[in-house]
N, C-alpha and C positions, 0 to 999 in steps of 0.2 A: 443345467438345473436353473429354472427361472424362479426367483424369489417373489413372494407376494408382498404387498405393501406393509404387512404386519410381521415380516420376518427379517432376520439378519443372518449373515453367514460370515464366519472368520475363516480365511484361507491360509493354510500353511503349505509351503512348497519344499521340494527336495533341496533347493538352495538354502532355505532357512535351516534345515536339518544339518546341512554341510557347514553352514556358518558356525553352528554350535559344536559340531563334531567333525573337525577337519580331517580326521583319519578315514572317514567313510568314502566309499566310491558312490557314484550316482545311483547305481542299482541298490546298494545297501541303504542309502538314504531313502529311497522309495520303499524298501522293505520296512524301515522304521516307521514311515508314515502310515503304511497299511496296518502294521501291528497296533499303532496308536489308535487308528480309526476303529479297529475291531475290538479293542480291549480297554478303551479309555473309561475312566470313572467320571461320570457327568458331574459329580460333586466337586471334583478337582479341576476338570477341564484339561485343556492342552496348554502347556507352557514350556519354557526353556528347560526347566528341571525334568519334566516328564519326557521331553525329547531326549535329553542327555542320558537319563537312566535307562530308557528303552534302548537307545543305541548301545550303551555299555552292556546291557544284558544280551542283546542279539550279536553284537560285534565288539567285543572288548577292545579298548584302545591299546595298541601295542606299547610295550614298555619302551620308554625313551632311554637310549644309551647314555650313560654318564661317563665322563672322562675320569679315570682313576690314575692320575699322573702322580706318582710317588717320587718326585724329584726334589 
């Protein structure tokens, strides 16, 4: 895509998504980007919160195991 002089573009990558949502695989991060691209609200835009909540919706973060040491 070639931009015109009167246009701008903001680029988000799968690495950006994985930075925010470390539990995702590369493929899942791409799925999150595609979902955001096709469903985003232009009034809100794309931001870290949108990325995080979209990822949580598509691929919920696994529960972290907590140590229950009763000693």
